N, C-alpha and C positions, 0 to 999 in steps of 0.2 A: 181805658183809662192809661195803662199802661206803653201802648205807643205813644201818647200822648206825651207822659215824660219821659222814655225813653229819647225821644227825638228832642226835649228839650234839654235832657242832658247831653246829648250829640251836638245838641246847639253850642253850648256853653261852653266845649269844650273844644270845641272849631276854633274858639278864641284862645284859648288859653295853653298858648304856647310858650317859651322861655321869655321871649323880650316882653310879652305882656306879663306873666305872671310873675317874674321878679321887679315888677317894676321898674325895667330899662326904659328908658324913654327910646321911641325908634326913631332913627332917622328918617329924613326925607325918602333918599332911596329905598329905605326898610317899609318903608310907611307907601310909597308909591308899588312896591311889591306885593304889601299884602291886599291892598285895596283892589289890586286888578286881580290877585287870586280869589279872593273873597267873589269879583264878580263873573271868571269866567268857572268857577263852582255853579251857581245860579244858571248859567246860561245852557252850561252841563246836566242839570236838573230838569230845567225847564224843555230842552229836550226830548228827555226820557219821557217828562210828562207828556210831552205831545206826541211821543209815541206808542204812550201805554194807558192814558187817563182816560177814562169811559164817561165821564161826568164834563158838560157843555162848560160850564162855569168853571171848571180848575182845568180846561185846555186853554179856554179864554186867559184864564189867570198867565199860563204858562207861554201862550203867546207873548202876553204883555212884560213877563221878565225877561223873554229871551230880546224881543225890541229893547227894551231899557236898558238890561245890562250889557249887550252889546253898543250901545248907541255910548255909556260911559264909559266903558272899556275903550271905545276908540277914541274917546276925548283925552283920556288917562294918556296914550300911547301916543297921541299929538301933541299933550303935554311936556310928556318928559322928551320926547326929539328935540321939540324948540328947548327949552332948558336944560339940550345935552347930559341928561342925566339918565345912569341906568340901573336900573331898578336893580333890587339888593335881594335876593334872596336868602330868608330868614327862618330861623325854628317857627315863628309863628305860622310865617305862609308855609313853612312845610308841614307842618301839624293841620293848618286848615288840610292841604291836597289830601292827605291822607284820609282822615275822618272822611272826605267827601266820596275818594273810593269807595270806604266803607260804607257810607251811606249808600249810596250809588248801586252796590251789588246786594244791600240789603232791601230797597226796593225797585229792586229788578226783580223778585222773586214774589211780590205780591200782584194781585190781578185787580181789575173791575173796581169796585168799592171801595177793596181793602186799599190798590193802588192809591186813588184819589184821596181818601180820609188820610193816611200814612203819609201822603207828599205832601199836601195845605198844612197838617201838622210840624210839617216840618221844617215847610218854607217859613210861618207864621213864628216857630223856633228862632232859627236860621235868622232872619229878618231883625227878629225883639236883640238876639246877642253881636250882631253886626252894627246894629244902631246904635248900641249902648259901646259897643267898641269906638266908632268912632266918634260921639261927642264925648269919652271920656277918656279917651290914649290918643288916639290916630289923628284928630283934629287939634285938640292941644297943644301935640309933637309937632306938628308939620310947622317948617320955620320958611317957608318960601309961600309966599301970598296965595299965588294962583293955585298952587298943588291944594292951600286950609280952603280957598273959594271952590274948587272941583267938589274937595271931600264934604265941603259943607253943602252943596245945592246935592249932590248923591245922597247925602242924608235925607234930606224935606224927600227925593224922589224913594228912599228906600222907609221910611215914615209911612209913607205912601202906598207902598209894596206889603209894608204890613198889617196897616188898617183893608187893606183888600184881601190879603190872604188870612186874616180872623174874619170877616163878612164872608167868605166861601166855605170857610172851618163851620159858620156857624150854619148855612144853608145846607151842610152835610150831616147834620146830625138825624 
């Protein structure tokens, strides 16, 4: 229970940087950086899980995360190049990155079933937080129609990830 609660708290804090917490509407370059950073975080977590996980369903989930987040991040990079937009680092993306480093270090100390459970629990909480931020802040704040469309596509994919993670988590109990 403690691991689940701490993972949920950590995931919610991932998206509570000053830009979102203070209600300031992020710009498209900031949104692009936040979304790309969130994808990089899940790529790093998936790579760690592929190296450390002992459960085959957890490994399969991590492979899916790696594939899907790399694909979405490639689409995001292609879009910002097409639009000639430079993603802008901001308090939210900085908070995301810092908290991700801390979470990866915490997970690195675990092995076997303890790692599997902590990783998948964090993935559930992380996807809930990212999905919520996409729905309530990032998509409504996006001005460019192509960026908004990419975020909406990402949201559908990431909602599927959340459901997949919840299923794997339920099987690990």
